[in-house]
C-alpha positions, 0 to 999 in steps of 0.5 A: 500500500503506497503512501504517496501524496500528490500536491498541486501547485499554482505554477502553470504554463510549464513544460517537462523540458523546463522542469527537467532543466530547472531541476538539473540546475537546482540539483547541482546547486544543492548536491542532489541526484536527478532520477525518474523514480521515487520510493514510498515508505514500503519500497514501492517505486513510482515513475515521475517526470523528474525526481530529486534524491538527497541525504536530507530526503532519506526518511526511514527507508533508502532515499525516497526522494521527491517527485515532480510531474507536469500535468496540463502545464501545472507543476505537481509534487509527489512523494511520501513525506512520512518521517521528514515532513519539514524537509519535504515541505522545504523542498516543495517550496524551494522547487516551486520557487526555483521552477518559477524563477526558471520560467521568468528567466526563459521569458526574459531570454525570449524578449531580451530588450526591455521597454527602456531599450536596455538589453538583457545581459544575464540571468542569475538564479540562486537557491536560498533555504525555502525560496530563490533569488532571481536577478535579471541584469540589463545593460 
């Protein structure tokens, strides 16, 4: 019997490609591993679009991870948080913010000239504890 819970977010207009790129970038920043499966408390596996695995998401079994799907353009978060609820919730918040920041960066790169004529020179996304800092640099 699985104890996986699915959380829907308000983050919409996403693609699986954007999700995958954002989570691969985040994984490098926080030392996580990217896969396509998560595990519940009982050891049952579930395939997701992208999963993050890290030491703080181990719970009481092997590394359960936290999974992410894009369903009708909306980010869904999937996982079994029993035994590590606070870290699971922190990662839900961080990933939602990070994917949203990547969406902002993608839009900015698609229209690199601002209304005042300045040109986008760089986009910097930095993960914080529960959210991210996004800096759009124009010249």
